[in-house]
N, C-alpha and C positions, 0 to 999 in steps of 0.2 A: 346403441339396444343388447345386442347381442354379436357376441368378440370370442373370434372360436383362436385358440395359437397354439401349434404344433401339434395337433392333435393326431395322436394313431391311437386307434383301434386293434391288436390279435388277440387271436383264437389259437393258442396254441402256436404254432410253426407257423399258421397264418396269419398276414398279416393285413386286413381290410380295409383299414383308414391310417394313409403314411402322410405325417407329417402335415396336417392341414391348419394351413390360418387362412381367415376371411374375420368381414366383418358381415353385419344384414342392422340396417338400419332404421329407427323409428317412422313406419311409412309406407315401407318397401317391400313391394312382391316380388321374391325369389323363387323363379324356377332354377329346380336342380336336374339335370337330365343327363341324356349318357344311357350306354349297354347295360343289360340285366348285370345283375352281381361283381359293379363298381365300387359298391360300396355306399349305396343313394340314401337308401332308408336306412342303416345302420347310422351314419352321420344324424340323421334327423332322432334316432334312438338315442344316440348319446346326449342330442343335446337338451335332451328330455328328461333322460339318466335312465332310460330303460336300459340299457347298458351304459355297463360304465366302462368309459378310455381304461384303455391302459397307459399312458401319458397325456401329456399338455393340459391346455388350463381352457375353461370356459366360465365367462362373466355376463351377466343376464341385468342389464343397466349397474355395469359396475361391481353388483355381487356374485366374488368366485360361487361357482355354482359344487364345484368342490370340494373345498373347505367343510372339514368338517364340522365347522361349527353354521355352515349353514342349515338352513328350515327348506327340506326340500320340497316338503308337501305345499309348503306356500307359493313358492318357485314356479312348481306346477299348474297353481290356479292363473297366474300370469301368464304360463304358458303352457297354452294346452294343446292336444293334438286330435287328429281326425283319421282313423286309420282306415286301410281297405277293404277290412271284414265287419265294420258296422260296428260292434260291441254294443248291439244293444239288448238290454234283460228280457227276455222273453214275459217271461211274467208277470210286467206291469205295465202298463198301458203307455201309448207313447207321451204323454202329458208327464205321467208318474216316472219316466225314464231323464223328463227334462226337470224337475222338480227335486229329484232324491239328494244330490251332489250339493246345487245350493242350502239345502234345509240344512245336513249333514254338513258339512265343510262352512260355509259359510255362513250357518246362524241366523239365515234369515226365515220367515214365517211363512206357513203354510201358505197362506191367502194369497204373499207376496209373489213367492217362488211361481205359483198358480198364475199369476195375473204376468207377472213376467214370461214365465214359459207359452202363455197365450198368444203375447205377443212379440215372442219369436215362433214359435207356428203358421202365423202369418207370417211373417218376415221370408220366411220359405217356402209357403206356400201351400202348407198342410194343418190349416186351422179345426178344418173338417173333422179330422185322424187320428182330433186327441186324444179319443175314449178306444180307438183300434189299439189291439195287439201290435207286436212287430213282425210274426208270421201273416197277419191281413195284409201288408203292405209289397210293394214292389220295392227292385231292389235300390231303384233310385229314389223312392220316398225312405228306405229305412238311410240311406246316406243323408238325403238330408234332416232326416231327424237327428242321428251322429252331429249334425252342423251344430242344429240349433243347441241339442244337449251342450252343445263343447263352449256356444255363445253362452247361454245360462250360467256362467263362471265369471263370466265377461272379465279374459282373457285380454293380455294388449298384445298381446303375438300364438298365431297360429300354425300349426306343424301341419301339413297334407302331407299325409304314406299313400302317395298312387292309389286318390280316393274316387277315381273312374274305373280302376282295372280289374274289379269285380263284378259291373256293371252289363249289362246287355249294351250292344251299340245305340241302340233306340231310347235309353234313359241317360246316356254321358252328359248329351247337350242342358237336361236339368239342373244337373248337379253343377256342370259349369258355371251355366247362369245365376245361381247363388256363389259363387266363390267371384264372380266379377263382379256382385255388387257388393262386395265385403270388402273386393278391393279399391270400389269406386269409395267405399265409406269411407278408406284411409287406413284400414288393419293391416299390422305387419306380419305380413306371411311367407314360410320358406316352404313351396310347392313341389315333392318329387311327383312327376310325371311324365308318360309318354306320351302325352297329346299337345304335339309339336304345334302346331297352328293355336292352341288355347294358349303354351307358355309365351310365345310370343305377342300375341295379343295382351296379355294380363300381365306381363310380369315387366319390374322395372331391370329388371338385370335378370344375367343366366346364368347360373356355375352348371359348365359341361366337366363332368367326371366319367374317368378315366384310368383302373388299373386303379382306386384306394386313394386317384389323386384329385382334386382339383384341376383339370388341364387346363382350361380355360375359360376365363370368366369374363365380361364387360355386361355392357349394357345393351338390354334385348335385340333391338335396332338391330348394332353392330353382330353380335352376334350368329344371329340369324339369314341377315344379310349380304355377310362379309367377315366369315371367320379366319380369323388367321393361322391358326395348326390344321392342319393335312389330317386327325382323327376328328376333330372338332365338322370339318368339311363333307367327311365322308360321312359321319352319322348326319348332320342335318339336312344334307344334300340326300341320302339314302343312297349312294352312289357302289355299284357293286362294281370290279376289277376286275381283268385279265393281264397277268405279270406274263412275260415268254421271253427268257435271254437270247441272245442273240450272238454266237459265238466264234461261227468259222466261218468264212465265203460261202464250206458245202454246205452249211446246217439244213434239216430236213423243210423247205418254205411249205410244201405240201402239209406233212403234220400240222403247222403252227398254223395253216390255214384253216383248218379240218378243227380243230380246236377253237380255233375265232368265230368259224359259223357256229357250233353247236351255244358258244358263251353268247352272242347272236340271240339265238333262236332260243336261250332261255329268260331272256331280257325283253322277249315282244318286242323287236328292233325291226321299223317297218323294211320291205328287201330293199327297195330302193338305197334307204339308207346304209344300208347294211350291205350291198355295191361297192359304193361311194370310198365305204371304211375300207372294205380289200383293198379297190384302187389305190387307194392310198398308203396303204401299208405297203402294197408290192411296187408303189412307182420309190418310196423312199425307202426300201431295204434296198434298190438297186443300186442306190445314190451312196449307200452305205459300203456297200461288197465291198472296191478299192480298203477301206481302213479293218477291215476283217480281221486280215491276217493277226491283227497286233493289238485290238480295239474288241472290248463285249459291249455288246449295246444291248440295253435290257428295253424292250417295248411294253409299255402301259396303255392300256384302252380302260376307258373311266367312261359310266355310264348312272348318269344322275337319275334314279326312277321318280324325282320329286319335278326335276325341270325339265327330262326330256335332253338334256344334254350330254353329247358320244364326243370323247374329249384323245387324242393321242398326244402320249410323252415316248420321244426316244432318247433316251437317258446313254453315256460313252461311260467308257472308264479310263478316261485320257483324252485329251483337245484336238479334235479331228477338224474343227470349226464349222460353220453354217454348209450341211452340207445342200442346202437351197439355193449354194452361192457356185455351187459345181459347171464348171463351163463344160464344153462341146453339146452335139447336136443330140447325142441320146439324153444328156441330161438336160438338155432346152425344154427337151419334148416333157421328161417328165415333172419338171418345174412348172410350168403352164397348167399340165394335168392338175397338180397340188396344189396350184392357186387357185383352180376353177371350182374345184370341189372342197374346197376348204370354206368353213368363214372367219379366222380367223388364225395367224401365224405367230410364233412368239418365238426369241432365239436367246436361249442366254450361256456366255461362256463362265463359268467359276473356274477355280484354280487350278483345277484337276480333272475337270469334264465339261463333257457339255450337254443340253439341256434343249429340246427341240420339242415344241407342245404345238400341237393343230387341235383347231374345233372343229368339226366335222360337218360339213352344210346340211340342215334339214332337206327333205326333198316332202 
């Protein structure tokens, strides 16, 4: 239904969208997620030609949207958009907001437009507000009216640009419930959203955008449960990281320990879990010490706000071998302690480096 090929958007020297190629099929709900400022809203605005792409191609049901011969207003009737800021006409009643475009653009009668408008207001739970003005509505009610107004044009595609971002948290659920209803009815939708649970539940596919690219895409269940790329995983799981290079046998362990303590406090990591983490770091660093005259080891601590998962990674810049296989009385004690406080231990040797990953046991 929507085909995007090598789409680029620039504002002067700033490239906001970089060579994007993707498709959205009929009946699909695609959630577009990612950090702020990565081009998500710009992508939607380009699809609706509210922003004109710098280069590339957009096709809607085989019609080249960027061709000079294309009737863009007619295409927009098929592919309508719901914005963050409602954009209702304040001087018109709720029902008049719904009937204006169908009468002016589709040429239907006022009576037919009003009948259809009332049906749509019932759909979004606002039939009782038909004669109210927008200023008399809550934010959630305004957004539901905006969705009903969009549906009044009988589009086959709806683009949602962060439809709940301007709402009080108590009003978010009422708007998301309407969008869920549309998804159940088979409406094709592309939704830019920061509501991760909603995106996971309602979307067939997910586009994760970062730095102007669709960095990863796939089925919703796969993206949220098992993202393949690090940036996606960090965003989905809300991972906070502490990184510290260890480049000498004489590095300042106590300074690093202090920084790690501060990191744990900021993440509200439980005291006992924090103690286990610090013990693991101390024991593993001791195992790496014989290699430090010729090797740099980078310690990374990752904490997921979403899952509470706490992991350690030790990555060397040259092959050292699995230090947990080190032999000797002191090493044996260190390995036993690591094994006791670790939920999971993974070791991987790459061509020119080693990676040791440990999941800290929760207490």
